[in-house]
C-alpha positions in Angstrom: 17.6 6.2 -6.1 17.5 3.1 -8.2 19.3 -0.2 -7.3 20.3 -3.2 -9.4 18.6 -6.4 -8.4 20.6 -9.3 -7.1 19.8 -12.6 -8.9 20.0 -14.4 -5.5 17.7 -11.9 -3.9 15.2 -12.2 -6.9 15.1 -16.0 -6.4 14.6 -15.5 -2.6 11.8 -13.0 -3.2 10.1 -15.4 -5.6 10.4 -18.2 -3.0 8.8 -15.9 -0.5 5.9 -15.4 -2.9 6.6 -11.6 -2.8 5.0 -11.2 -6.3 1.7 -12.5 -5.0 1.9 -10.8 -1.6 0.4 -7.5 -2.8 -1.6 -5.6 -0.2 -5.4 -6.0 -0.4 -7.1 -3.3 -2.4 -7.3 -0.1 -0.4 -10.4 1.9 0.1 -10.4 5.2 -1.9 -9.7 7.3 1.2 -8.4 6.0 4.5 -9.0 9.5 6.0 -12.7 9.4 5.0 -13.1 6.0 6.4 -11.4 6.9 9.6 -13.6 10.0 10.0 -16.8 8.1 9.4 -15.9 5.3 11.9 -14.7 7.8 14.6 -18.0 9.7 14.3 -19.9 6.6 15.4 -17.8 6.0 18.5 -18.6 6.9 22.1 -16.0 8.6 24.2 -15.4 5.4 26.1 -14.6 3.7 22.8 -12.4 6.5 21.7 -10.4 6.4 25.0 -10.2 2.6 24.7 -8.0 3.0 21.6 -5.6 5.3 23.3 -4.4 2.9 26.0 -2.1 0.0 25.4 -1.8 -3.0 27.6 1.0 -5.6 28.1 -0.2 -9.2 27.8 2.5 -11.0 29.6 1.9 -13.5 32.4 4.5 -12.2 34.9 3.8 -11.1 38.5 4.6 -7.4 38.0 1.7 -7.1 35.5 -2.1 -7.4 35.6 -3.4 -10.9 34.8 -3.4 -12.0 31.1 -6.9 -11.4 29.6 -8.6 -14.4 28.1 -8.0 -14.8 24.4 -5.0 -12.5 24.3 -1.7 -13.9 23.0 1.4 -13.4 25.0 3.2 -10.4 23.3 4.7 -7.0 23.8 1.4 -5.1 23.6 -2.3 -5.1 22.9 -4.9 -2.4 22.3 -8.5 -3.7 22.5 -10.5 -3.1 19.4 -14.2 -2.3 19.0 -16.0 -5.3 17.5 -19.3 -3.5 16.7 -17.5 -1.1 14.4 -15.2 -3.8 12.8 -12.1 -2.3 14.6 -9.7 -5.2 15.4 -7.4 -5.3 18.4 -4.0 -3.9 17.7 -1.9 -7.0 18.4 1.7 -5.7 18.8 5.0 -7.5 18.6 8.6 -6.4 19.0 10.4 -7.3 15.8 13.4 -5.2 14.9 15.4 -8.3 13.9 12.7 -11.0 13.9 9.4 -11.6 15.6 10.2 -12.0 19.3 8.9 -14.4 21.8 9.1 -12.4 25.0 11.3 -14.2 27.5 10.3 -17.5 25.7 6.9 -17.4 27.3 5.2 -18.6 24.2 6.3 -22.2 24.5 7.8 -23.7 21.3 7.3 -20.5 19.3 10.3 -19.6 17.1 10.9 -17.1 14.3 13.5 -16.3 11.7 16.4 -14.5 13.4 17.9 -11.9 11.0 21.3 -10.3 11.4 21.7 -7.1 13.4 20.6 -3.7 12.1 24.3 -2.7 11.5 24.7 -5.8 9.4 21.6 -4.8 7.3 23.0 -1.3 7.0 26.4 -2.8 5.8 24.6 -4.1 2.7 23.8 -0.5 1.6 20.9 -2.3 -0.2 17.4 -0.9 0.1 16.1 -3.8 -2.0 17.4 -6.3 0.7 15.9 -4.1 3.5 12.5 -4.2 1.7 12.7 -8.0 1.4 13.5 -8.3 5.1 10.6 -6.0 5.9 8.3 -8.3 3.8 9.5 -11.3 5.7 8.9 -9.7 9.0 5.4 -8.7 7.9 4.6 -12.3 6.7 5.8 -13.8 10.0 4.0 -11.2 12.1 0.6 -11.7 10.4 1.1 -15.4 10.3 1.6 -15.4 14.1 -1.5 -13.2 14.7 0.0 -9.7 14.9 -0.9 -6.6 13.0 1.5 -4.1 14.5 5.3 -4.3 14.3 7.2 -2.3 16.9 10.2 -1.6 14.7 12.5 -0.7 13.3 14.8 2.1 14.4 16.3 5.1 12.6 18.3 6.6 15.5 21.8 7.6 14.4 24.8 5.9 16.1 26.3 9.0 17.6 28.5 7.2 20.1 30.5 4.0 19.7 29.3 2.6 23.0 25.5 2.8 22.4 23.8 -0.4 23.8 21.3 -0.4 21.0 23.5 0.6 18.1 23.4 -3.0 16.9 19.6 -2.5 16.2 20.0 0.7 14.3 21.3 1.6 10.9 24.6 3.4 11.4 25.7 7.0 11.6 24.5 8.6 8.3 21.0 10.0 7.9 20.7 9.2 4.1 21.7 5.5 4.7 19.6 5.0 7.8 16.5 6.8 6.4 16.7 5.0 3.0 17.0 1.5 4.5 14.4 2.1 7.3 11.9 3.4 4.7 12.5 0.4 2.5 11.9 -2.0 5.4 8.7 -0.2 6.4 7.3 -0.5 2.9 8.0 -4.2 2.9 6.3 -4.8 6.3 3.3 -2.8 5.5 2.8 -4.6 2.1 1.7 -7.5 4.3 -1.1 -5.5 6.0 1.0 -5.1 9.2 1.6 -1.6 10.6 5.2 -0.7 11.0 6.4 1.6 13.8 9.4 3.9 13.3 11.3 4.5 16.6 12.7 6.1 18.8 11.8 9.7 18.1 14.3 11.3 18.8 17.9 11.3 20.0 17.7 8.0 21.9 21.4 7.7 21.5 22.5 6.0 24.7 21.0 3.5 27.2 22.7 4.9 30.3 20.1 6.9 32.3 17.9 6.9 29.2 14.8 7.7 31.2 16.4 10.7 32.9 18.7 12.2 30.2 18.1 15.4 28.3 19.6 15.5 24.8 20.7 19.0 24.1 21.2 20.0 20.4 20.5 23.0 18.2 17.5 22.9 15.9 19.6 23.2 12.8 21.9 20.3 13.9 19.0 18.1 14.8 17.2 18.7 11.5 20.4 18.0 9.5 21.1 14.7 11.3 18.7 12.5 13.4 15.5 14.3 12.3 16.6 14.0 8.7 17.0 10.2 9.1 13.4 10.0 10.4 12.1 12.3 7.8 13.6 10.3 4.9 12.3 7.0 6.5 8.8 8.5 6.8 8.8 9.8 3.2 10.0 6.5 1.8 8.1 4.1 4.0 4.9 6.0 5.2 4.9 4.1 8.6 1.5 3.8 10.3 3.0 4.7 13.6 6.0 6.6 15.1 7.2 5.7 18.6 8.6 8.6 20.8 11.6 8.0 23.0 12.3 7.8 26.7 14.7 10.7 26.9 14.1 14.4 27.0 15.0 16.6 24.0 16.0 20.2 24.8 14.0 20.1 28.0 10.7 18.4 27.5 10.4 14.6 27.4 10.3 13.3 23.8 6.8 11.9 24.4 5.6 15.2 25.7 7.4 17.5 23.2 5.0 19.7 21.3 7.8 20.8 19.1 8.8 17.3 18.0 5.4 15.6 17.9 3.1 18.4 16.7 5.3 21.0 15.0 8.0 18.9 13.3 6.3 15.6 12.8 2.6 16.5 12.1 2.8 20.0 10.8 6.2 20.4 9.0 6.2 16.9 7.7 2.5 16.4 7.3 2.7 13.0 9.0 -0.8 11.4 8.9 -0.2 8.4 11.2 -0.3 8.2 15.0 2.4 8.7 17.7 2.6 5.9 20.3 4.8 6.2 23.4 7.5 3.8 24.3 6.6 1.5 27.1 6.7 3.5 30.3 7.6 6.8 28.6 4.6 8.9 29.5 4.8 11.5 32.3 1.4 13.1 32.4 -2.0 13.7 30.7 -0.6 16.9 29.2 1.5 14.8 26.8 -1.8 14.3 24.9 -2.1 17.9 24.0 1.6 18.0 23.1 0.9 15.5 20.3 1.1 12.0 21.8 -1.8 10.0 20.5 -1.5 6.7 22.5 -0.1 5.6 25.9 1.5 2.3 25.1 2.4 -0.3 27.9 0.5 2.1 30.1 0.8 0.0 33.3 4.6 0.8 33.3 3.9 4.5 33.8 3.2 6.1 37.2 -0.5 6.3 36.2 -2.7 5.3 33.2 -3.1 8.9 32.0 -5.1 8.4 28.8 -8.3 7.0 30.4 -10.0 8.7 33.4 -7.5 11.6 33.7 -7.9 12.3 30.0 -11.7 12.1 30.3 -11.6 14.6 33.1 -9.4 17.0 31.0 -11.9 16.6 28.2 -14.8 17.5 30.5 -12.9 20.5 31.9 -12.3 21.8 28.4 -8.5 21.6 28.7 -8.5 18.9 26.0 -10.6 19.7 22.9 -12.9 17.3 21.2 -11.1 18.0 18.0 -7.8 16.8 19.6 -9.5 13.6 20.8 -11.0 12.9 17.4 -7.6 13.6 15.7 -5.8 11.0 17.8 -8.4 8.4 17.2 -8.7 9.1 13.5 -4.9 8.9 13.1 -5.0 5.3 14.6 -7.9 4.3 12.4 -6.4 5.9 9.3 -3.2 3.8 9.6 -5.3 0.7 10.1 -7.2 1.4 6.9 -4.2 2.7 4.8 -2.1 -0.4 5.6 -5.0 -2.9 5.6 -4.3 -3.9 9.1 -8.0 -4.0 9.9 -8.2 -7.3 7.9 -9.1 -10.3 10.1 -6.1 -12.0 11.7 -5.7 -15.7 11.3 -2.6 -17.7 12.2 -0.9 -19.5 9.2 2.0 -21.8 8.4 5.3 -20.0 7.8 7.8 -21.1 5.1 10.8 -21.0 7.4 13.2 -22.6 4.9 12.5 -19.8 2.4 13.0 -17.2 5.1 16.2 -18.9 6.2 17.5 -18.2 2.7 16.8 -14.5 3.1 18.4 -14.5 6.5 21.5 -16.1 4.9 21.5 -13.5 2.1 21.2 -10.7 4.6 24.2 -12.0 6.6 26.2 -12.5 3.4 25.7 -8.9 2.2 26.2 -7.5 5.7 29.7 -9.0 6.4 32.5 -6.6 5.9 36.1 -7.6 5.1 38.1 -5.0 6.9 41.7 -6.3 6.2 43.1 -8.9 3.8 46.9 -8.8 3.8 48.6 -10.6 1.0 45.4 -12.2 -0.3 45.1 -14.4 2.8 41.4 -14.8 2.1 39.8 -16.6 0.6 41.4 -19.8 1.8 42.4 -20.9 -1.7 45.5 -22.8 -0.6 43.8 -25.1 1.8 45.6 -25.2 5.1 45.9 -28.7 6.6 45.5 -27.8 10.3 43.2 -25.0 11.3 42.6 -23.9 14.9 39.6 -21.9 15.8 39.8 -20.0 19.1 37.2 -18.2 21.2 33.8 -16.8 20.7 32.0 -20.1 21.3 32.6 -20.8 17.6 32.2 -24.5 18.2 28.5 -24.1 19.0 27.2 -20.9 17.5 27.1 -17.1 16.9 26.4 -14.3 19.3 23.2 -12.1 19.3 22.4 -8.8 20.9 19.8 -8.7 23.7 16.8 -6.7 24.5 13.4 -6.2 22.9 15.0 -7.4 19.6 16.1 -10.8 21.0 14.6 -13.6 18.8 14.1 -17.2 19.5 15.6 -18.7 16.3 14.2 -21.4 14.2 17.4 -23.5 14.5 17.6 -23.1 18.2 19.7 -21.6 20.9 23.1 -23.2 21.6 23.8 -21.5 24.9 22.7 -18.7 27.2 24.8 -17.0 29.8 23.1 -14.8 32.4 24.6 -11.4 32.8 24.1 -9.3 35.9 22.9 -5.8 35.5 21.7 -3.3 38.1 18.2 -2.4 36.9 15.7 -2.0 34.0 15.6 -4.2 31.0 19.2 -5.2 31.4 18.4 -6.8 34.7 16.9 -9.7 32.8 19.7 -9.8 30.3 21.6 -12.8 29.0 24.1 -13.6 26.2 22.4 -15.8 23.7 24.3 -17.9 21.1 22.3 -19.1 18.1 22.9 -22.7 17.1 24.9 -21.9 14.0 28.4 -23.3 14.5 31.2 -21.7 12.4 33.4 -24.7 13.3 30.9 -27.2 11.8 30.3 -24.9 8.7 34.0 -24.5 8.0 34.6 -28.2 8.4 31.9 -28.9 5.8 33.2 -26.2 3.4 36.8 -27.3 3.6 36.7 -31.1 4.1 40.4 -31.5 3.2 41.4 -29.4 6.3 41.5 -30.6 9.9 39.7 -28.3 12.3 40.0 -28.0 16.1 38.7 -25.6 18.7 40.0 -24.0 21.8 38.0 -21.6 24.0 40.9 -19.3 24.7 40.1 -19.4 28.4 43.8 -20.0 29.1 45.6 -17.7 26.5 49.0 -19.4 26.9 47.5 -22.8 26.2 45.7 -21.4 23.1 49.0 -19.8 21.9 50.8 -23.1 22.2 48.2 -24.8 20.1 48.3 -21.9 17.6 52.0 -22.4 17.1 51.4 -25.9 15.7 48.6 -24.9 13.3 48.9 -23.8 9.7 46.2 -21.2 10.2 44.4 -19.7 13.2 41.0 -18.1 13.2 40.2 -16.1 16.3 36.5 -15.3 17.0 36.2 -12.2 19.2 32.9 -11.1 20.6 31.4 -7.9 22.2 27.9 -8.4 23.6 25.5 -5.5 23.7 22.0 -5.1 25.1 19.1 -2.7 25.5 19.4 -1.0 28.9 23.2 -1.0 29.1 26.0 0.7 27.2 29.5 -0.5 26.5 32.1 1.2 28.7 35.2 0.8 26.5 36.2 0.5 22.9 38.4 -2.5 23.8 37.2 -6.0 23.4 36.0 -7.3 26.8 37.4 -10.0 28.9 41.0 -9.8 27.8 40.4 -10.7 24.1 42.8 -8.1 22.8 45.6 -9.8 24.7 44.4 -13.2 23.5 44.6 -12.2 19.9 48.0 -10.5 20.3 49.4 -13.6 21.9 48.1 -16.0 19.3 49.3 -13.7 16.5 52.8 -13.8 18.0 52.6 -17.6 18.1 51.3 -17.9 14.5 51.6 -15.1 11.9 48.8 -16.7 9.8 46.0 -15.4 12.0 42.6 -14.3 10.9 40.1 -12.5 13.2 36.4 -12.7 13.0 34.5 -10.0 15.0 31.0 -10.6 16.3 30.3 -7.2 17.9 27.5 -4.7 18.3 29.7 -1.7 17.9 33.1 -0.7 16.5 36.1 -1.8 18.6 39.7 -0.8 18.8 42.3 -3.2 17.3 45.7 -2.8 18.9 46.7 -6.1 17.3 45.7 -5.1 13.8 49.2 -5.0 12.4 49.9 -8.5 13.7 47.1 -10.4 11.9 46.6 -11.2 8.3 42.9 -10.5 7.9 39.8 -9.2 9.8 36.2 -10.0 9.0 33.4 -8.0 10.7 30.5 -10.4 11.0 28.4 -8.2 13.5 25.6 -10.3 15.0 25.0 -12.4 11.9 21.7 -14.0 12.8 20.6 -17.6 12.7 22.5 -18.4 9.5 25.7 -16.8 10.6 27.9 -19.8 11.0 27.5 -21.0 7.3 27.9 -17.4 6.0 31.2 -16.9 7.9 32.4 -20.1 6.3 31.2 -19.0 2.9 33.2 -15.8 3.1 36.4 -17.2 4.6 36.4 -20.1 2.1 35.6 -17.9 -0.9 32.2 -19.5 -1.7 30.9 -16.0 -1.7 32.6 -12.7 -2.3 32.3 -10.2 0.6 30.5 -7.0 -0.3 29.6 -5.3 2.9 30.6 -1.7 3.6 30.8 -0.1 7.1 27.8 2.0 8.1 29.7 3.3 11.1 33.3 4.5 11.4 35.8 2.4 13.4 37.9 4.9 15.5 41.5 4.4 16.1 41.0 5.1 19.8 38.9 7.0 22.3 40.4 10.3 21.3 38.3 10.1 18.1 35.0 9.6 19.9 32.7 12.6 20.5 32.3 11.2 24.0 34.7 8.5 25.1 32.4 7.2 27.8 28.6 7.3 28.3 27.7 10.4 30.2 26.2 9.5 33.6 28.1 6.2 33.8 27.8 4.7 37.3 25.2 7.2 38.5 22.1 5.8 40.1 18.7 5.6 38.4 16.8 8.8 38.7 19.9 11.0 38.2 19.1 14.0 36.0 21.6 14.1 33.1 22.1 16.7 30.4 24.0 15.4 27.3 25.4 18.2 25.1 25.6 16.8 21.5 28.2 19.4 20.7 29.1 17.7 17.4 25.7 18.7 16.1 25.1 17.3 12.7 28.8 16.2 12.4 28.0 12.6 13.4 30.6 9.9 12.8 32.6 10.4 9.7 31.5 14.0 9.4 32.9 14.8 12.8 36.2 12.9 12.1 36.6 14.9 8.9 35.8 18.2 10.6 38.4 17.5 13.3 41.0 16.3 10.8 41.1 12.8 12.2 41.7 9.5 10.3 39.8 6.6 11.7 41.0 3.0 11.9 38.5 2.1 9.2 36.3 4.7 7.5 32.6 4.8 7.0 31.8 3.0 3.7 35.0 0.9 3.8 34.9 -2.8 2.8 37.1 -5.1 0.8 36.3 -7.6 -1.9 37.9 -10.5 -3.6 37.8 -8.6 -6.9 38.6 -5.0 -7.9 36.4 -2.1 -9.1 37.0 1.1 -11.0 34.8 4.2 -10.9 35.2 6.6 -13.8 33.6 9.5 -15.7 31.8 11.3 -12.9 29.6 14.1 -14.3 27.0 16.2 -12.6 23.9 17.6 -14.3 20.8 19.7 -13.5 17.5 18.7 -15.1 15.1 21.4 -13.9 15.1 21.1 -10.1 16.6 17.6 -10.3 20.3 17.1 -9.5 21.9 14.0 -11.1 25.2 12.3 -10.9 26.3 9.9 -13.7 29.4 7.6 -13.8 30.5 4.2 -14.7 31.5 1.2 -12.6 33.7 -1.6 -13.8 34.7 -4.9 -12.3 38.5 -5.2 -13.1 39.0 -8.5 -11.2 38.7 -12.2 -11.9 35.4 -12.9 -10.2 31.9 -11.6 -9.8 31.3 -9.2 -7.0 29.2 -6.3 -5.7 30.5 -2.8 -5.4 29.0 0.1 -3.5 30.1 3.4 -5.1 29.5 6.3 -2.8 29.1 9.9 -3.8 30.1 12.6 -1.2 29.5 16.3 -1.1 33.0 17.7 -0.3 32.4 21.5 -0.8 29.2 23.6 -0.7 29.4 27.2 -2.0 33.0 27.6 -0.8 32.5 25.7 2.6 34.2 22.4 3.1 31.8 19.6 3.9 31.7 15.8 3.9 28.3 14.3 3.4 27.1 11.1 1.8 25.0 12.4 -1.1 24.1 9.2 -2.9 25.1 5.5 -3.1 24.2 2.4 -5.0 25.0 -1.3 -4.7 25.7 -2.9 -8.0 26.6 -6.5 -8.9 29.0 -7.1 -11.8 30.5 -10.0 -13.6 34.3 -10.1 -14.3 35.0 -7.3 -16.8 31.5 -6.0 -16.8 30.9 -2.2 -16.9 27.7 -0.4 -16.0 26.6 3.2 -16.3 24.8 4.5 -13.2 22.7 7.6 -12.7 21.9 8.7 -9.2 19.5 11.5 -8.2 20.7 13.8 -5.3 18.3 15.0 -2.6 19.0 18.7 -2.4 18.5 18.7 1.4 21.8 16.9 1.7 23.4 19.9 0.1 21.6 22.4 2.2 21.7 23.9 5.6 18.7 24.2 7.9 17.3 27.7 8.5 14.2 29.0 10.2 12.4 29.0 6.9 13.4 25.6 5.9 16.3 24.1 3.9 18.5 26.8 2.5 20.5 25.9 -0.6 23.1 28.6 -1.1 24.1 29.8 -4.6 27.5 28.7 -5.7 29.7 25.9 -6.9 29.2 22.5 -5.2 31.9 19.9 -5.5 31.4 16.1 -5.3 33.7 13.2 -5.2 33.1 9.5 -5.9 34.8 6.8 -3.9 34.8 3.5 -2.0 34.6 5.1 1.5 34.5 8.5 3.2 38.3 8.5 3.2 38.9 7.1 -0.2 37.7 9.6 -2.8 38.5 10.3 -6.4 38.9 13.7 -8.2 36.0 16.0 -7.5 33.5 17.3 -10.1 31.6 20.6 -9.8 28.0 21.7 -10.2 26.7 25.2 -10.1 23.6 25.5 -7.9 21.1 28.4 -7.7 19.8 29.8 -4.4 16.6 28.2 -3.2 14.7 27.4 0.0 13.0 24.0 0.4 10.1 23.6 2.7 10.6 21.6 5.9 
């Protein structure tokens, strides 16, 4: 799938020096190098590579070893063989500084994963991956513990903000592009969490139940596409069980699917504290990461005993070690690490571009936005908009370059969430709007007393309400409503002043009972360290919004596959079976199958200009399936469109699947012809022999969202089976 290059993004990439950041020349065969190195190792050295440590100076953990940098993980290398330490850092949305323990260490804080997915732009994802790789290596790390390709099956998922939405093609494409970018900097990328880590509630004790076909056509397809496009050096297995076995001890997932069916050559690391026994090694787990968090360090003495007893073969031990070495050599991560200066201003430009492309204009009644007719008195309400923008918490929490404006401790019962806090990046929308619109007078009210805020709103020319929904690893949302009475606050302000605009900083979709009362709604997600200025850019019209929703916004709980997290309120240790009865009909697919119309559809997003799609035609060139059409900018200003092609019928069966997409930037009046290649697996059904493409007529429709489609076009397809 080709993508047009943004001029802004081209300039940013040049500023990053991307053209000169080519990976060092690879050896002819990483596999041969890995085999030769492994043959020289003792068993003690082999086992040393299979156990990960946690270099954090906190009482619950062993003392920090001399020379080890505070970080998420470390695997000691073997100096005599030129094998470096694996120095690991969490980095889904930027290089993290765990609990701020590296004094004074900051990093570029990118927007959330859902914001990145809203760009529908693999080129941007690749650029962000490059940036993460540059900052990781410059800080002394050669393994990036990110990012994620888990599908957002439920609207309450605590880590949905880290992931890339509800569609396997979108998630897999963007994750693969980001991985390629990171690994171009000789930093190993880790794809996680394999698989079905769809909720945080009882994540260590839940069992995800799903049929093999449904799993292959949804979450596994997202991972498969990401691996094909990105070739990550490592895959991280999840905490939860999948159809019985724990994910990190599932022979079916790790050996059959990942290593045999997909031919994956890298290594499988566990999530921190996700190993349940030495038998996981034979199931396909290659490395016990954060081993001190498990009940026992299984992959040292116990594994050695299993090897001596013949219950683990020497071939399996060699295979695990060689996979780790192979990834080091293939990526170039064995190159010496040396800390270097980071061009934070250049990276800030990329963070700003990412936030710009990720913001989604959901509603714009009567052309309220952009704010062309400058209002004299503008009131901002709520969301701490006077000081900054919200971020999500967990192992993706970044300490931003421009600082933290405020933190609010949040009580949680156990696990990661017990340390949680709401963090606001010092990127004030109020200050940015005042700078962008100097002719207007801006004021701020917290909204703490809704009646007082409404009284102020009645005297303003325009009111902008900032509504927030905080999410974190270790804890799910428990409602689709905005928390802490914000829905009532918005409704009260809208009654007091009909010229009300809402800006949402959320980690998930939310209900909007006040939608009919407000003029415009901007979904800003967690916009990262540059979020304040970008919000001002979009509202003022300095930039034209181009984001599209990567996840459906339901009208209410009746449209959710599960309205509440299963197991909510149950104590830790409670066994929980979660039936993913929707199968592969995740998100918009399930809504279509049930005949439900969401509040805002997958792929929806407004612009300050208008686009036209025309001339859809489908062609076969050998085994290749192609869609061709034109896109034209009909409006008065430059903008970016994201035409989306959906499969709507397959050999007589009704379907709704995203089959292709492309982001394209157009000047006023400009028209461009596009050609997209279709992955036949998106047209097929999974069978025991692989992907079965049935003979018959396949119908496709082009549109601007899953619910806004044009007239269909047909293509005759012959029967074929595609290998797993």
